[in-house]
N, C-alpha and C positions, 0 to 999 in steps of 0.2 A: 245629770247628763252634761252639766257645766261644772268645772271645778271649785273649788271654793276661792281661788286667785280670783274668781270674776263672781263677786255677790253685787247685788242690786237691792236698794230699797224699793219700797213699795212705790213710793213717788217716782222713781226713777223708771221702772217697768211701764208706769202710766205714761210716761213722757214718751219710751220706745213706742209705746201702743199707739198714742196720739202722732206722733210723726208720721209713724208708717200709715196710719188711717187718713190723713190729709195727704200727704205726697202721692200715695197709690190711688187713693181716690179720686183724686183731680185728676190724675194722668187718664184713670178711667173714664171720666166725661168726656175727654177728647176722643180716645178711641171709638167709644159707642157710635161718633159722629162720622168717622172715617170708613168712606164706601169700601166693599170688598173688590178684588178684581180678579176676573175669569180668566185663565189660561188654558182655553180648551175645553175638558171637562173639571178641571183644577182649581179651584176657588183659593185664591190668597187673599187673606185678611189680618189686620192686626188684632190678635184677640185679646192681647194686654200686654203692658211694658211690665214684663215681669222681672225685669232686672232692679226694679224698684226695691221689691218686697224680698228679693233674691240676697240683693246687696245689704239690706238691713239686717238681714238673720244672721248674713255672715259676719257682721261687724258687731251687733248687739245681740240681745237674746232673741234667739230663733223663735221662741214658742210666742212671745208678745209682740213681736215684729209682724209673725204670719198672721195670729188673729188680728191685728189693728191694720193690717192688708186687705183681708177679705172682710173686715167689717167698714172698712172705706169704701170699696166697691158697692156694698148693698147700701149705703147712705148716699155716696157720690153719684155712683155710676147707675143704679137702679133707682132709689126712691126720691130724689132729686130732680132725675129726668123723667119721672112719671112711667117708668115700665118694670115696677116691682112685683114679681110673681110669685109671693106670698110663699108657701112652703117648699115651693120646688127649688127656691133659692138656697136651700140648706145643702143640696148635692155639692154645688160649686164650692160654699161656705167652707163644708168640710175637707172636700178634696184636694181644693185651693191650699188650704191651712197647712194640712198634712203635707203636700210635696215642698212647700217653702220651709217648713219647720225641718223634715230630712234633707233638703240641701245645705239648711244653715248649720245642722249639725254634723254633716260631712267635713267641715271646714273647720280646724281645730288652729291653723295658722293663716291667716288673712292674707298675709304677705306670701305665701307659698302659691304662685298660679298655678300649680297642677292641681291642689286642693280646690282652688276657685271654681276651674273648670269641671273638675268630677261632680262638685256640689251644684253648679247652675244645671249641668247636663242632667243627674240623678234628681234635683229637686223639681224642674221643670216636668220631666220625664215620667216621674212618678203621677203628678197629676194629670198627663196626658193619658199614660197608660189606665189610669183608676177610671178616668172618664169615659174612655173608651169601652172597658169592660162592663160598665152600670149602662152604657147606650146598648151596648150587644144584649146583655141580660134581659133590659127591658123588652127587645123585640123577641128573644126567643121565649119569654114566659107569658108572652101576649099582651103584656101590658101598651105597649105601642106597636101600632102598624107600620110597618116597613117592608116595601119590595121593590128594591130601585128598578130591577129586571124583570118584566112580566113573566110570571112562571118559574121565576126563580128567588125563593126566600133567602137560600143563602147568600145572595148578594150583599146582605147587610154586613158579612165580613170583611167583603172587596172593599166597599165604599168606606165602611168606618176604618179598616186599614191604611187606605189612601190619605183619608182625612188625617189621620193619626201622624204619617209619614210626612204629610205637607206641614201640618203644626209644629213638628219637632224640628224638621228642617228649615222652613221659614223662618217662622216666629221663634222658633227655639234659639236658632243662631243669630238672627238679626235683632232681636230684644229680649234675650234672655243670656245667652251666652257671652258674646263679645262685649254689650256694655258691662255686663258684671265684671267680666274680667280685667276690663279696664279702670273701672273704679275702685272696687274693694281696695287693692295694694294702693291707689293713691289715696284715697280717704281714711285708712286704718290709721289711727294714731292723731288725724287732724279734725274728725267732726266729732269725736267721743267728748274732748275738752269742752266744746261748745254747750253740751249738754250737762256739762258737770260731773262726767264719768270718765273712769278709766276705761283704756282698751283691754278688750280681752287679750289676754296672754297668748301670745305667740310662740312660746317654748313648750307647750304643753302639747302632750302626744298622746291622744287618746286613741286606744286601739278600738277598731270599729266594730268589734265584738261587744265592747262596752256601751256602742252606741245604739246598735239594732238589736238589742236585747228581746229574748222571747215575749216579755211582759209589754215591750214598745210594739212589736209584731202583731201580738193579739188586740192590742188597744186601737194599733190601725185598721184591721180587719174589722172590728167591731164597727168602727165608725164608718168603713167603706158601705156596710151592710146598710148602717143608719141612713148615709147617703142615698142610697140605691131605693130604699122604701119610702124615704120624703120626695124623690123623685117619680117614684111610682104611684103614690097619693097624687102628685099635682097632673099626673098624666090621665087619672083617672077622673078628671073633673073636679077634684076635690079642693076647692079654690078656697084655701084659707089664708087670710091676709094681702090678698093680691090687690094692689093699687096702681089703678092706671088711668089717671086722668088724662084727659084729650087737651094738653097744652098747645100741641101744635094746631090742631084744627080751631082752637078756640082764639089764641093770641098770634098765630102764625110763628114762622121758623125762627125768626129774630128771638122771642122768648127765651129760646133753648141758652142763647149766647149770654143773655141777662142773668140766666141762673147760674152758667159757668161763671161767669164776672163776679157774682156775688160769693158764691164757693172760693173761688180763687182769692180774695179779699179776705173772706175768712180764715182761708188756710194759710196765708202770708202772716196775717196778724196772728194765729195761733203759732206758728213757728216761730216768729220774731220772740213771742213770750217766752217760749220753751229757751231760746237761745239767751234771753236775758236772766231766766230763773237759772239756767245752767253758769252764767258768769257768777252771779250771787254765791250759788252754792261754791264754787271754787274760789271765791274772795273770802268767804266764811271760813272756809278749810284753812286758807294760808294764815288767815288771823289766829285760827287756834293752835295751829302747829308754832307761829312766832311766840305765842303766850307760851 
């Protein structure tokens, strides 16, 4: 998927994973606390700051940045806030990672804004489309009961369609497309050296058919099916790995901010360590060249 001009060591892949996990995971702790706003029958909410994983997937290795972001959401946004849904979390982990990977792969030149726009729209759009399909299929096969309009079971299509368009237009524009379009060209070539890495080549032109190969499509479909069955098990009261301690009820709402503060301190410390490690790596590389 990536050319030989952009090869990473296992240590660098782990650094990308950890950076993505910390940044996106911490942002998720805040989005979980932001209340939604109702404009008539339409609900507007900040589902996620998707520009963070999208930008990292476009600047670094898409796979490790995407999986790191999804893992960060589970750890910071779910486990640490005491709202881990167990096996039901597998669905979003797979679908979100898949969307971000595709978005990152769409960008061959991070300095080309047209590619960044396409990557952001396609990446976040794929996640929303697959999530919508899974939600509709759950109702169709009878895993989940849904009838928004009494006597009209087909209303699921209308409700899910409106929710999809709302998320795509509202969250997709404000928290995915615009920030990604602003950040990626400006960060390219500046953030990578901080981690001791070379930027992805901006002169490589990979045909789209070499990205969306039949193998990649088949793997994506299999992962989507796995996500559906995981969510189906969760809806059928198959509660495995659920962890929902009553933090707020026991210690009060202020306890959540203590958790966020601890997570922020840990994240900053980890990121500073990665930057220091990157500088040391650059220094060692320069010394080896001089010798």
